[in-house]
C-alpha positions as CSV (number, residue, x, y, z in Angstrom):
1,M,-8.3,22.3,13.5
2,S,-7.7,20.5,16.8
3,D,-5.2,17.6,16.9
4,L,-7.7,15.8,19.1
5,V,-10.4,15.5,16.4
6,L,-11.0,11.9,15.4
7,R,-9.4,10.9,12.2
8,K,-8.4,7.6,10.5
9,F,-5.3,7.0,8.4
10,L,-5.2,4.1,6.1
11,I,-2.2,3.0,3.9
12,P,-1.1,-0.2,2.2
13,E,2.2,-1.9,2.6
14,F,4.7,-0.3,0.2
15,I,8.3,-0.8,-0.9
16,F,10.0,2.3,-2.2
17,G,13.3,2.3,-4.1
18,I,15.2,1.3,-7.2
19,D,14.1,-2.1,-8.6
20,A,11.2,-2.5,-6.2
21,R,9.2,-3.7,-9.2
22,K,11.3,-6.8,-9.4
23,L,9.8,-8.0,-6.1
24,A,6.4,-8.7,-7.7
25,G,7.0,-12.4,-7.9
26,H,8.0,-12.6,-4.3
27,Y,4.9,-10.8,-3.0
28,A,2.6,-12.7,-5.4
29,R,4.0,-16.0,-3.9
30,N,3.4,-14.6,-0.4
31,L,-0.2,-13.9,-1.3
32,G,-0.6,-17.5,-2.4
33,A,-1.1,-16.7,-6.1
34,G,-2.2,-19.6,-8.3
35,M,-2.9,-17.5,-11.4
36,V,-2.0,-13.8,-11.7
37,F,-4.0,-11.4,-13.7
38,I,-1.7,-8.6,-15.0
39,V,-3.4,-5.4,-15.9
40,T,-1.4,-3.0,-18.0
41,D,-1.5,-1.1,-21.3
42,I,0.3,-1.4,-24.7
43,N,2.7,1.5,-23.9
44,I,3.9,0.0,-20.7
45,I,4.4,-3.3,-22.4
46,A,6.5,-1.5,-25.0
47,S,8.6,0.2,-22.3
48,G,9.7,-3.2,-21.0
49,W,8.3,-2.9,-17.4
50,V,5.9,-5.8,-17.9
51,D,8.7,-8.1,-18.9
52,D,10.3,-7.5,-15.5
53,I,7.1,-8.5,-13.8
54,T,6.6,-11.6,-15.9
55,M,10.2,-12.6,-15.3
56,A,9.7,-12.3,-11.6
57,L,6.6,-14.4,-11.7
58,R,8.3,-17.1,-13.8
59,E,11.1,-17.3,-11.3
60,E,8.5,-18.2,-8.7
61,N,6.7,-20.6,-11.1
62,I,3.5,-18.6,-11.0
63,P,1.4,-18.6,-14.2
64,F,-0.2,-15.4,-15.4
65,I,-2.3,-13.8,-18.1
66,I,-1.9,-10.3,-19.4
67,F,-4.9,-7.9,-20.0
68,S,-3.7,-4.7,-21.8
69,N,-6.9,-3.3,-23.2
70,V,-6.9,-0.2,-21.0
71,S,-7.4,3.4,-22.2
72,P,-5.9,6.5,-20.7
73,N,-9.2,7.2,-19.1
74,P,-10.3,3.6,-18.1
75,R,-13.7,2.8,-19.5
76,D,-16.5,0.8,-17.7
77,T,-16.5,-1.5,-20.7
78,E,-12.8,-2.3,-20.3
79,V,-13.4,-3.1,-16.6
80,M,-16.2,-5.5,-17.4
81,N,-14.2,-7.2,-20.2
82,G,-11.2,-7.5,-17.8
83,A,-13.4,-9.0,-15.1
84,Q,-14.8,-11.6,-17.5
85,L,-11.3,-12.6,-18.5
86,Y,-10.2,-12.8,-14.9
87,K,-13.0,-15.2,-14.1
88,L,-12.5,-17.2,-17.3
89,H,-8.9,-18.0,-16.3
90,K,-9.7,-18.6,-12.6
91,C,-7.2,-15.9,-11.5
92,D,-6.8,-15.1,-7.8
93,V,-4.3,-12.2,-7.6
94,I,-4.1,-9.0,-9.6
95,I,-0.9,-7.1,-10.5
96,A,-1.4,-3.7,-12.0
97,V,1.6,-2.3,-13.9
98,G,1.0,1.3,-15.1
99,G,-0.3,4.7,-14.3
100,G,-3.5,5.7,-12.6
101,S,-5.7,4.5,-15.4
102,V,-4.3,1.0,-15.3
103,I,-4.4,0.8,-11.6
104,D,-8.0,2.1,-11.5
105,C,-9.0,-0.4,-14.1
106,A,-7.4,-3.2,-12.1
107,K,-9.3,-2.1,-9.0
108,G,-12.5,-2.1,-11.1
109,V,-11.8,-5.6,-12.2
110,G,-11.2,-6.7,-8.6
111,I,-14.5,-5.1,-7.5
112,V,-16.5,-6.8,-10.2
113,A,-14.7,-10.2,-9.7
114,S,-15.8,-10.2,-6.0
115,N,-19.1,-8.5,-6.1
116,F,-20.5,-9.6,-9.5
117,K,-22.5,-6.4,-10.5
118,H,-21.7,-3.9,-13.2
119,I,-18.8,-1.5,-12.1
120,L,-21.0,1.6,-12.3
121,S,-23.1,0.1,-9.5
122,Y,-20.4,0.9,-7.0
123,E,-20.2,4.7,-7.6
124,G,-19.9,6.7,-4.3
125,V,-18.5,6.0,-0.9
126,D,-18.3,2.6,0.9
127,R,-20.5,0.6,-1.5
128,I,-18.3,-2.4,-1.9
129,A,-19.7,-5.3,0.2
130,V,-17.0,-7.9,-0.5
131,P,-13.3,-7.2,-0.6
132,M,-11.6,-7.5,-3.9
133,P,-8.8,-10.1,-4.6
134,P,-5.3,-9.3,-3.5
135,L,-3.8,-6.4,-5.5
136,I,-0.2,-5.6,-6.1
137,C,0.6,-2.3,-7.8
138,V,3.6,-1.2,-9.7
139,P,3.1,2.5,-10.6
140,T,4.8,3.9,-13.6
141,T,3.9,7.5,-13.3
142,G,4.7,10.1,-10.6
143,G,1.3,11.5,-10.1
144,S,-1.8,9.4,-9.7
145,S,-0.9,7.7,-6.4
146,A,-3.6,5.1,-7.2
147,D,-1.2,2.5,-5.8
148,V,-1.7,3.8,-2.2
149,S,-5.2,5.3,-2.4
150,Q,-8.8,4.2,-1.7
151,F,-10.1,5.8,-4.9
152,A,-10.9,4.4,-8.3
153,I,-12.0,6.6,-11.2
154,I,-13.8,4.9,-14.0
155,N,-15.3,6.5,-17.2
156,N,-19.0,6.0,-17.6
157,T,-19.1,5.7,-21.4
158,V,-22.9,6.1,-21.7
159,D,-23.1,9.4,-19.7
160,R,-19.6,10.5,-20.7
161,L,-18.7,11.1,-17.1
162,K,-15.9,9.9,-14.7
163,I,-17.3,8.3,-11.6
164,A,-15.5,8.0,-8.3
165,I,-15.5,4.9,-6.3
166,I,-14.2,5.3,-2.8
167,S,-13.7,2.5,-0.3
168,K,-11.0,1.2,2.0
169,S,-11.5,-2.1,0.1
170,L,-9.7,-0.4,-2.8
171,V,-6.4,0.2,-0.9
172,P,-4.0,-2.2,-2.6
173,D,-2.3,-4.9,-0.6
174,I,1.2,-3.9,-1.7
175,A,2.7,-1.0,-3.8
176,L,6.1,-1.6,-5.3
177,V,7.1,2.1,-5.9
178,D,10.1,2.1,-8.2
179,P,11.3,5.5,-9.5
180,V,13.2,3.7,-12.4
181,T,9.8,3.4,-14.1
182,L,9.6,7.2,-14.6
183,T,12.5,7.2,-17.0
184,T,10.3,6.1,-19.9
185,L,7.7,8.9,-19.5
186,N,7.7,11.6,-22.2
187,P,7.9,15.2,-21.0
188,L,4.2,16.0,-21.4
189,L,3.1,13.0,-19.5
190,S,5.7,13.8,-16.8
191,A,4.1,17.2,-16.6
192,Y,0.5,16.1,-16.5
193,T,1.2,13.5,-13.8
194,G,3.5,15.8,-11.8
195,I,0.9,18.5,-11.7
196,D,-1.7,15.9,-10.8
197,A,0.4,15.0,-7.7
198,M,0.7,18.7,-6.8
199,V,-3.1,19.1,-7.0
200,H,-3.6,16.0,-4.8
201,A,-1.3,17.5,-2.2
202,I,-2.9,21.0,-2.3
203,E,-6.4,19.7,-2.2
204,A,-5.7,17.3,0.6
205,Y,-4.0,20.0,2.6
206,V,-7.0,22.4,2.4
207,S,-9.6,19.7,2.7
208,N,-12.1,19.9,5.5
209,A,-11.2,16.3,6.4
210,S,-7.5,17.0,6.8
211,S,-5.6,16.1,9.9
212,V,-2.1,16.5,11.3
213,F,-1.3,13.1,9.7
214,T,-2.4,14.1,6.2
215,D,-1.0,17.6,6.5
216,M,2.6,16.4,7.1
217,H,2.4,14.3,3.9
218,A,0.7,17.0,1.9
219,I,3.3,19.6,2.8
220,K,6.2,17.3,2.0
221,A,4.7,16.5,-1.4
222,I,4.3,20.2,-2.2
223,E,7.9,20.9,-1.3
224,L,9.3,17.9,-3.3
225,I,7.2,18.5,-6.4
226,N,7.6,22.3,-6.5
227,T,11.4,22.0,-6.1
228,H,12.1,19.1,-8.5
229,L,9.3,18.8,-11.1
230,I,10.7,21.0,-13.8
231,D,14.3,19.6,-13.5
232,S,12.8,16.1,-13.6
233,I,11.0,16.8,-16.8
234,N,14.1,18.3,-18.4
235,Q,16.4,15.5,-17.2
236,P,14.5,12.3,-17.9
237,Q,17.3,9.9,-16.9
238,N,18.3,11.6,-13.7
239,M,17.4,9.0,-11.0
240,E,17.8,11.3,-8.1
241,L,15.2,13.7,-9.6
242,K,12.9,10.8,-10.5
243,S,13.1,9.5,-7.0
244,K,12.1,12.9,-5.6
245,I,9.1,13.1,-7.9
246,M,8.0,9.5,-7.1
247,L,8.4,10.2,-3.4
248,G,6.4,13.4,-3.8
249,S,3.7,11.5,-5.5
250,L,3.7,8.9,-2.7
251,H,3.4,11.6,0.0
252,A,0.5,13.2,-2.0
253,G,-1.2,9.9,-2.2
254,L,-1.0,9.2,1.5
255,A,-2.5,12.7,2.1
256,F,-5.4,12.7,-0.4
257,S,-6.4,9.0,0.2
258,N,-7.1,9.9,3.8
259,A,-8.2,13.6,3.5
260,S,-9.9,13.3,0.1
261,L,-9.9,16.1,-2.5
262,G,-12.0,19.1,-3.7
263,C,-13.5,21.0,-6.5
264,V,-10.5,20.7,-8.8
265,H,-11.0,17.0,-9.0
266,S,-14.8,17.1,-9.1
267,M,-14.7,19.5,-12.1
268,A,-11.8,17.6,-13.7
269,H,-13.7,14.3,-13.5
270,S,-16.7,15.9,-15.3
271,L,-14.4,17.5,-17.9
272,G,-12.2,14.5,-18.5
273,G,-15.1,12.2,-18.8
274,Y,-17.0,14.4,-21.2
275,L,-14.2,15.2,-23.6
276,D,-11.7,12.4,-22.8
277,I,-9.0,14.9,-21.8
278,P,-6.0,13.8,-19.8
279,H,-6.7,14.1,-16.1
280,G,-3.5,16.0,-15.2
281,L,-4.3,18.5,-18.0
282,C,-7.8,19.1,-16.6
283,N,-6.3,19.7,-13.1
284,A,-3.7,22.1,-14.4
285,I,-6.3,24.3,-16.1
286,L,-8.7,24.4,-13.2
287,L,-6.3,24.6,-10.2
288,P,-5.7,28.4,-10.2
289,H,-9.4,29.2,-10.5
290,V,-10.4,26.8,-7.8
291,I,-7.8,28.4,-5.5
292,E,-9.3,31.8,-6.1
293,F,-12.8,30.4,-5.3
294,N,-11.5,28.7,-2.1
295,Y,-9.0,31.1,-0.7
296,N,-11.1,33.0,1.8
297,A,-12.4,29.7,3.2
298,A,-8.9,28.5,4.2
299,P,-6.5,31.4,4.1
300,E,-4.1,30.0,6.7
301,K,-3.7,26.8,4.8
302,Y,-3.2,28.5,1.4
303,N,-0.7,30.9,3.0
304,E,1.3,28.0,4.3
305,I,1.4,26.7,0.7
306,S,2.5,30.2,-0.4
307,K,5.4,30.1,2.0
308,I,6.7,27.0,0.2
309,I,6.1,28.0,-3.5
310,G,5.3,31.7,-3.6
311,Y,6.6,34.3,-1.3
312,S,8.9,35.2,1.6
313,K,7.6,34.9,5.1
314,S,8.1,38.7,5.6
315,I,5.1,39.6,3.5
316,N,2.0,40.5,5.6
317,S,-0.6,41.5,3.1
318,Q,-3.2,38.8,2.6
319,K,-4.1,40.2,-0.8
320,L,-0.4,40.0,-1.9
321,K,0.0,36.5,-0.4
322,R,-3.0,35.3,-2.5
323,K,-1.6,37.0,-5.6
324,M,1.8,35.5,-5.2
325,L,0.4,32.0,-4.6
326,L,-1.6,32.2,-7.8
327,E,1.4,33.5,-9.7
328,A,3.6,30.7,-8.4
329,V,1.0,28.1,-9.3
330,N,0.7,29.5,-12.8
331,R,4.4,29.7,-13.1
332,L,4.9,26.0,-12.2
333,V,2.2,24.9,-14.6
334,I,3.5,26.9,-17.5
335,A,7.1,25.9,-16.9
336,S,6.1,22.3,-17.0
337,G,4.9,22.8,-20.5
338,I,1.2,23.2,-19.9
339,D,-0.3,26.5,-21.1
340,F,-3.9,25.8,-22.1
341,S,-7.4,27.2,-21.4
342,L,-10.6,25.2,-21.6
343,R,-11.2,26.7,-25.0
344,D,-7.8,25.3,-26.2
345,V,-8.8,21.8,-25.3
346,G,-12.1,21.9,-27.1
347,V,-14.6,23.0,-24.5
348,K,-17.4,25.2,-25.8
349,T,-19.4,27.7,-23.7
350,E,-22.6,25.7,-24.3
351,N,-20.9,22.7,-22.6
352,I,-20.5,24.5,-19.3
353,P,-24.0,24.0,-17.8
354,N,-23.7,20.2,-18.5
355,L,-20.2,20.0,-17.1
356,A,-21.3,21.8,-13.9
357,N,-24.4,19.7,-13.5
358,K,-22.3,16.6,-13.5
359,A,-19.5,18.0,-11.4
360,I,-21.8,19.1,-8.6
361,K,-22.7,15.4,-8.0
362,D,-19.1,14.3,-7.5
363,P,-18.2,13.2,-3.9
364,C,-15.0,15.2,-4.0
365,N,-17.0,18.4,-3.4
366,A,-17.9,17.2,0.1
367,T,-14.3,17.9,1.4
368,N,-13.7,21.1,-0.5
369,P,-13.1,23.9,2.0
370,R,-15.9,26.0,0.5
371,M,-19.1,24.1,-0.3
372,P,-20.0,24.9,-3.9
373,V,-23.4,25.2,-5.6
374,I,-23.9,24.5,-9.2
375,N,-23.6,28.2,-10.2
376,D,-20.2,28.4,-8.5
377,L,-18.9,25.6,-10.7
378,E,-20.3,27.2,-13.8
379,V,-18.5,30.4,-12.9
380,I,-15.2,28.6,-12.3
381,Y,-15.5,26.8,-15.7
382,K,-16.1,30.2,-17.4
383,E,-13.1,31.7,-15.7
384,A,-11.0,28.9,-17.0
385,F,-12.3,29.4,-20.5
């Protein structure tokens, strides 16, 4: 890949560090907020993080309304209900406080509030005509990176499929990235979101739309997550470790938002939408099998990843490099507490053709280093069974 190939790189303004979340009121005021629409979920409310946001808004005398009816895989119906409430209360700024599901739902609300059609009308790339209202994100997981990305993933409840909406209009105005919020994650959610961040970084690095700009963020994310994820899960109150994971997630987000993703995500979107399985779990199950499928299409990139997580630089055998990369990936996933197959999470062999048929239509396939056909995806699902 030549450094001279045209590439764009798009990021929001972000503030990183302890207590960044408490700046929400300041930035809402700077955006001219008259009525703030807070999107969150009941677990985040219980954790206390929403109280910090509402306190910051009260200090700036900015009124707000809270919408917390958001599922782990945000549904199209929830987006439409949120947009209706947004309009009813004449809101003009959105603050999302939560993980990727909350932030994606908030993006969906913003899309509908400005463009007026059903959220499913915007599936695909660059289909949003009118920019959404100002969006401030306070991420509470170290994985989705939705707070810095131009992606929104919404569950089509009729077809039981996650759709991808991709547009620079979806890049938030401001991300307040505060590692303190990771201290309330349970170990399994820490694992799911951490592995999700690792997959973001790996897929962005091997993407056929990668660049020198995305590569440097992807590599840094892989280093941080591989080194610190397991210790972070085992030491939930260690702020130094939480900062490393949140920083890794941020780097991964900057990489994949600009280089896009690949077959792990196209297949995970189909799987998660069909069976309502956590996104990070889907990614963890599929990652090794997609690497095997892709390896020969991007061996130099995968070997660079291997140097970070799998083997010493003195090894010359390509076959051994591939084997050690796969062993290292599996070791990280299992050590994080995820040791499942598709069979374990409820997939049946008769589901595979339907899953593959939906996955092949996902836009993430376009940047996979090896272009799949539907039979390839069926084979990968079977191997993960």
